[in-house]
C-alpha positions as a Python dict, from the first residue, in 0.01 Angstrom:
ca = {
    (1, 'M'): (0, 0, 0),
    (2, 'K'): (-155, -353, 19),
    (3, 'N'): (-34, -357, 420),
    (4, 'L'): (-207, -87, 498),
    (5, 'V'): (-567, -125, 344),
    (6, 'Y'): (-534, -501, 519),
    (7, 'L'): (-518, -311, 840),
    (8, 'L'): (-781, -52, 736),
    (9, 'L'): (-995, -380, 721),
    (10, 'L'): (-886, -491, 996),
    (11, 'V'): (-912, -190, 1198),
    (12, 'A'): (-1280, -176, 1046),
    (13, 'T'): (-1416, -508, 1137),
    (14, 'Y'): (-1277, -507, 1487),
    (15, 'S'): (-1469, -192, 1524),
    (16, 'F'): (-1796, -342, 1394),
    (17, 'G'): (-1761, -609, 1611),
    (18, 'Q'): (-1720, -410, 1914),
    (19, 'E'): (-2006, -206, 1823),
    (20, 'D'): (-2240, -509, 1793),
    (21, 'K'): (-2098, -681, 2086),
    (22, 'E'): (-2185, -344, 2264),
    (23, 'E'): (-2515, -328, 2110),
    (24, 'K'): (-2632, -697, 2221),
    (25, 'E'): (-2501, -587, 2593),
    (26, 'K'): (-2675, -311, 2589),
    (27, 'L'): (-3000, -492, 2473),
    (28, 'R'): (-2938, -742, 2765),
    (29, 'L'): (-2928, -463, 3008),
    (30, 'K'): (-3219, -300, 2885),
    (31, 'N'): (-3403, -649, 2839),
    (32, 'L'): (-3303, -726, 3229),
    (33, 'Q'): (-3423, -419, 3353),
    (34, 'E'): (-3768, -406, 3197),
    (35, 'S'): (-3790, -769, 3333),
    (36, 'V'): (-3709, -662, 3662),
    (37, 'N'): (-3958, -379, 3632),
    (38, 'Y'): (-4243, -629, 3556),
    (39, 'T'): (-4153, -825, 3870),
    (40, 'W'): (-4175, -515, 4080),
    (41, 'D'): (-4539, -456, 3910),
    (42, 'A'): (-4634, -836, 3946),
    (43, 'N'): (-4488, -815, 4325),
    (44, 'K'): (-4727, -503, 4376),
    (45, 'A'): (-5042, -633, 4245),
    (46, 'L'): (-4957, -944, 4461),
    (47, 'S'): (-4930, -766, 4762),
    (48, 'E'): (-5309, -598, 4663),
    (49, 'K'): (-5407, -971, 4613),
    (50, 'D'): (-5480, -918, 4260),
    (51, 'F'): (-5354, -1252, 4149),
    (52, 'I'): (-5445, -1258, 3781),
    (53, 'N'): (-5205, -907, 3673),
    (54, 'A'): (-4942, -1054, 3884),
    (55, 'E'): (-4957, -1372, 3712),
    (56, 'A'): (-4950, -1167, 3404),
    (57, 'E'): (-4700, -924, 3492),
    (58, 'Y'): (-4444, -1212, 3604),
    (59, 'R'): (-4452, -1402, 3299),
    (60, 'K'): (-4395, -1097, 3110),
    (61, 'A'): (-4067, -1076, 3314),
    (62, 'I'): (-3987, -1395, 3249),
    (63, 'A'): (-4039, -1385, 2853),
    (64, 'K'): (-3822, -1054, 2874),
    (65, 'S'): (-3510, -1217, 3015),
    (66, 'T'): (-3442, -1547, 3120),
    (67, 'E'): (-3159, -1407, 3370),
    (68, 'N'): (-3418, -1262, 3615),
    (69, 'S'): (-3447, -1568, 3827),
    (70, 'S'): (-3667, -1367, 4085),
    (71, 'A'): (-3970, -1359, 3837),
    (72, 'P'): (-4002, -1736, 3848),
    (73, 'Y'): (-3958, -1799, 4174),
    (74, 'N'): (-4208, -1493, 4301),
    (75, 'L'): (-4459, -1656, 4070),
    (76, 'G'): (-4352, -2006, 4205),
    (77, 'N'): (-4459, -1868, 4548),
    (78, 'A'): (-4798, -1701, 4382),
    (79, 'Y'): (-4889, -2050, 4240),
    (80, 'Y'): (-4823, -2229, 4590),
    (81, 'S'): (-4994, -1986, 4855),
    (82, 'N'): (-5321, -2089, 4526),
    (83, 'E'): (-5208, -2449, 4583),
    (84, 'S'): (-5138, -2491, 4258),
    (85, 'F'): (-4809, -2705, 4342),
    (86, 'G'): (-4755, -2831, 3981),
    (87, 'E'): (-4747, -2518, 3809),
    (88, 'A'): (-4569, -2396, 4175),
    (89, 'F'): (-4282, -2651, 4141),
    (90, 'T'): (-4245, -2621, 3744),
    (91, 'R'): (-4148, -2181, 3836),
    (92, 'Y'): (-3912, -2322, 4081),
    (93, 'K'): (-3716, -2550, 3908),
    (94, 'Q'): (-3680, -2295, 3615),
    (95, 'A'): (-3589, -2042, 3873),
    (96, 'G'): (-3303, -2321, 4027),
    (97, 'E'): (-3183, -2350, 3652),
    (98, 'T'): (-3144, -1988, 3575),
    (99, 'A'): (-3006, -1865, 3919),
    (100, 'T'): (-2664, -1735, 3896),
    (101, 'S'): (-2618, -1715, 4262),
    (102, 'K'): (-2636, -1992, 4536),
    (103, 'E'): (-2816, -1807, 4744),
    (104, 'D'): (-3130, -1751, 4493),
    (105, 'K'): (-3038, -2180, 4376),
    (106, 'H'): (-3094, -2266, 4785),
    (107, 'K'): (-3420, -2059, 4806),
    (108, 'A'): (-3590, -2247, 4480),
    (109, 'Y'): (-3450, -2616, 4576),
    (110, 'H'): (-3580, -2559, 4941),
    (111, 'N'): (-3924, -2436, 4800),
    (112, 'M'): (-3918, -2730, 4547),
    (113, 'G'): (-3879, -2946, 4885),
    (114, 'N'): (-4164, -2797, 5003),
    (115, 'V'): (-4390, -2862, 4713),
    (116, 'F'): (-4293, -3264, 4716),
    (117, 'M'): (-4349, -3241, 5107),
    (118, 'K'): (-4739, -3118, 4982),
    (119, 'E'): (-4775, -3387, 4733),
    (120, 'K'): (-4597, -3684, 4998),
    (121, 'Q'): (-4333, -3735, 4754),
    (122, 'Y'): (-4136, -3750, 5028),
    (123, 'E'): (-3832, -3940, 4856),
    (124, 'K'): (-3800, -3655, 4606),
    (125, 'A'): (-3830, -3372, 4888),
    (126, 'V'): (-3568, -3535, 5043),
    (127, 'E'): (-3290, -3520, 4750),
    (128, 'A'): (-3466, -3121, 4678),
    (129, 'Y'): (-3337, -3027, 5085),
    (130, 'K'): (-3013, -3189, 5000),
    (131, 'Q'): (-2970, -2989, 4695),
    (132, 'A'): (-3047, -2680, 4895),
    (133, 'L'): (-2819, -2747, 5114),
    (134, 'R'): (-2530, -2799, 4862),
    (135, 'N'): (-2604, -2449, 4815),
    (136, 'N'): (-2622, -2290, 5210),
    (137, 'P'): (-2489, -2562, 5418),
    (138, 'T'): (-2607, -2327, 5717),
    (139, 'D'): (-2975, -2279, 5692),
    (140, 'E'): (-3125, -2451, 5980),
    (141, 'E'): (-3480, -2441, 5827),
    (142, 'T'): (-3362, -2634, 5546),
    (143, 'R'): (-3163, -2888, 5781),
    (144, 'Y'): (-3508, -2950, 5964),
    (145, 'N'): (-3743, -3006, 5647),
    (146, 'L'): (-3451, -3262, 5530),
    (147, 'A'): (-3481, -3447, 5885),
    (148, 'L'): (-3878, -3455, 5845),
    (149, 'A'): (-3876, -3589, 5496),
    (150, 'Q'): (-3618, -3864, 5599),
    (151, 'E'): (-3890, -3964, 5887),
    (152, 'M'): (-4186, -3928, 5702),
    (153, 'L'): (-3983, -4137, 5355),
    (154, 'K'): (-3947, -4395, 5654),
    (155, 'K'): (-4264, -4407, 5772),
    (156, 'Q'): (-4400, -4399, 5411),
    (157, 'Q'): (-4192, -4751, 5345),
    (158, 'E'): (-4290, -4938, 5615),
    (159, 'E'): (-4663, -4901, 5579),
    (160, 'D'): (-4568, -4976, 5189),
    (161, 'K'): (-4403, -5283, 5303),
    (162, 'K'): (-4651, -5363, 5549),
    (163, 'N'): (-4926, -5312, 5272),
    (164, 'Q'): (-4739, -5528, 5029),
    (165, 'D'): (-4690, -5808, 5313),
    (166, 'Q'): (-5084, -5739, 5372),
    (167, 'D'): (-5155, -5799, 4990),
    (168, 'K'): (-4939, -6103, 5022),
    (169, 'D'): (-5125, -6244, 5284),
    (170, 'D'): (-5421, -6183, 5123),
    (171, 'K'): (-5336, -6307, 4814),
    (172, 'K'): (-5200, -6641, 4989),
    (173, 'D'): (-5542, -6657, 5141),
    (174, 'Q'): (-5729, -6618, 4840),
    (175, 'D'): (-5547, -6876, 4649),
    (176, 'E'): (-5618, -7125, 4948),
    (177, 'D'): (-5965, -7062, 4917),
    (178, 'K'): (-6019, -7098, 4607),
    (179, 'K'): (-5807, -7420, 4649),
    (180, 'E'): (-6021, -7569, 4935),
    (181, 'G'): (-6320, -7434, 4686),
    (182, 'D'): (-6164, -7660, 4447),
    (183, 'N'): (-6126, -7975, 4672),
    (184, 'K'): (-6459, -7920, 4782),
    (185, 'D'): (-6637, -7884, 4448),
    (186, 'E'): (-6426, -8234, 4370),
    (187, 'N'): (-6524, -8397, 4684),
    (188, 'Q'): (-6873, -8304, 4609),
    (189, 'G'): (-6822, -8446, 4266),
    (190, 'D'): (-6711, -8781, 4419),
    (191, 'Q'): (-6971, -8765, 4617),
    (192, 'K'): (-7220, -8719, 4363),
    (193, 'D'): (-7057, -8956, 4145),
    (194, 'D'): (-7089, -9226, 4428),
    (195, 'K'): (-7428, -9150, 4496),
    (196, 'N'): (-7527, -9181, 4128),
    (197, 'K'): (-7315, -9519, 4157),
    (198, 'D'): (-7497, -9616, 4442),
    (199, 'Q'): (-7821, -9506, 4280),
    (200, 'G'): (-7737, -9714, 3995),
    (201, 'D'): (-7634, -10065, 4222),
    (202, 'E'): (-7958, -9982, 4389),
    (203, 'G'): (-8120, -9996, 4014),
    (204, 'D'): (-7921, -10251, 3908),
    (205, 'K'): (-8053, -10445, 4249),
    (206, 'G'): (-8398, -10388, 4186),
    (207, 'D'): (-8369, -10465, 3814),
    (208, 'Q'): (-8270, -10801, 3942),
    (209, 'E'): (-8471, -10825, 4207),
    (210, 'E'): (-8763, -10761, 3974),
    (211, 'D'): (-8565, -10977, 3704),
    (212, 'K'): (-8627, -11282, 3986),
    (213, 'K'): (-8949, -11190, 4027),
    (214, 'D'): (-9015, -11222, 3691),
    (215, 'G'): (-8814, -11593, 3687),
    (216, 'E'): (-9005, -11678, 3989),
    (217, 'G'): (-9344, -11623, 3838),
    (218, 'D'): (-9260, -11786, 3490),
    (219, 'K'): (-9112, -12084, 3692),
    (220, 'K'): (-9478, -12094, 3878),
    (221, 'E'): (-9658, -12014, 3561),
    (222, 'D'): (-9437, -12324, 3386),
    (223, 'E'): (-9516, -12602, 3690),
    (224, 'K'): (-9922, -12536, 3614),
    (225, 'K'): (-9875, -12607, 3279),
    (226, 'D'): (-9603, -12903, 3322),
    (227, 'P'): (-9769, -13164, 3592),
    (228, 'S'): (-9468, -13319, 3661),
    (229, 'K'): (-9363, -13025, 3840),
    (230, 'G'): (-9398, -12880, 4184),
    (231, 'D'): (-9608, -13068, 4506),
    (232, 'K'): (-9923, -12816, 4513),
    (233, 'P'): (-10277, -12936, 4524),
    (234, 'E'): (-10412, -12759, 4220),
    (235, 'D'): (-10123, -12914, 4061),
    (236, 'K'): (-10243, -13286, 4138),
    (237, 'K'): (-10606, -13183, 4105),
    (238, 'G'): (-10506, -13105, 3751),
    (239, 'E'): (-10311, -13440, 3722),
    (240, 'Q'): (-10665, -13612, 3833),
    (241, 'Q'): (-10882, -13421, 3574),
    (242, 'K'): (-10654, -13498, 3297),
    (243, 'R'): (-10567, -13884, 3372),
    (244, 'P'): (-10932, -13996, 3202),
    (245, 'S'): (-10803, -13816, 2908),
    (246, 'Q'): (-10553, -14073, 2910),
    (247, 'L'): (-10751, -14375, 2893),
    (248, 'S'): (-10823, -14518, 2551),
    (249, 'K'): (-11154, -14606, 2429),
    (250, 'Q'): (-11169, -14951, 2502),
    (251, 'Q'): (-11043, -14868, 2875),
    (252, 'V'): (-11333, -14652, 2887),
    (253, 'Q'): (-11567, -14913, 2754),
    (254, 'N'): (-11457, -15171, 3003),
    (255, 'L'): (-11507, -14878, 3319),
    (256, 'L'): (-11845, -14799, 3182),
    (257, 'E'): (-11912, -15191, 3188),
    (258, 'A'): (-11810, -15280, 3507),
    (259, 'M'): (-11938, -14978, 3671),
    (260, 'Q'): (-12300, -15092, 3499),
    (261, 'N'): (-12208, -15421, 3666),
    (262, 'E'): (-12166, -15307, 3983),
    (263, 'E'): (-12469, -15103, 3980),
    (264, 'K'): (-12706, -15387, 3873),
    (265, 'K'): (-12580, -15587, 4151),
    (266, 'V'): (-12641, -15366, 4403),
    (267, 'Q'): (-12999, -15272, 4260),
    (268, 'E'): (-13040, -15641, 4295),
    (269, 'K'): (-12947, -15670, 4638),
    (270, 'M'): (-13155, -15348, 4723),
    (271, 'D'): (-13440, -15510, 4574),
    (272, 'A'): (-13401, -15849, 4756),
    (273, 'Q'): (-13384, -15639, 5071),
    (274, 'K'): (-13718, -15491, 4998),
    (275, 'V'): (-13898, -15802, 4980),
    (276, 'K'): (-13789, -15969, 5280),
    (277, 'G'): (-13955, -15626, 5476),
    (278, 'V'): (-14253, -15645, 5385),
    (279, 'K'): (-14513, -15665, 5597),
    (280, 'T'): (-14840, -15900, 5606),
    (281, 'R'): (-15196, -15777, 5588),
    (282, 'N'): (-15363, -15728, 5893),
    (283, 'E'): (-15740, -15891, 5887),
    (284, 'K'): (-15873, -15682, 6182),
    (285, 'D'): (-16097, -15394, 6012),
    (286, 'W'): (-16007, -15128, 6217),
}
């Protein structure tokens, strides 16, 4: 009896699981079908150049089922046509990750490479085209685009190296110019110091000359004051003028007496000559 009950429970559980699995599968297929329908509506709107409705329908399709890689891929194409390359890349990437077939993956990575080419990200474009060729090695268009991306990457790297070398040369020139400027400023500073030094020496020389003149002036002044110095006439005259003041009172008295005696003798001589020279008076009365 117990075994029968256990068996019935097992069958019921299995049946319930199967029904649940079938329900999930039905729901998945239903969502996928609706996603495809939204994609079809979006494609129709896009063909009529109604981008706004097309974008809305594609978003509904993506939200309904992640298995529909055509919806993000087609939306990526719509963004690419409007030159919204960032959004286009996002949708291509989503398509490449959700795609189950190699052909769908190939198309998604190929278009990712095209986006990188537009943005001049040649290194990433090379990797995208290589990934596309891994899923479809026979696609000549992808192979051509890969070769073009590799050539553009080579030129870009050469240009970058050239610019780097130019930047280094410019920096080197700037450093040399700065160094020359510093040396020039230093030399000017030395010349200025030498000039100031020369001016200082000239100033000291001028002070020495001035001191010399002042010394000579003081010397002349001293010579004028001291009769024993100098041979100039005014010094002798000064000496002669000062000699009488050096005689004693007695010497002065004797000198006066001698002068008076001399004057007296001269007067007597003159009187004697005057007497001898007097004529006699003529008797004849005119």
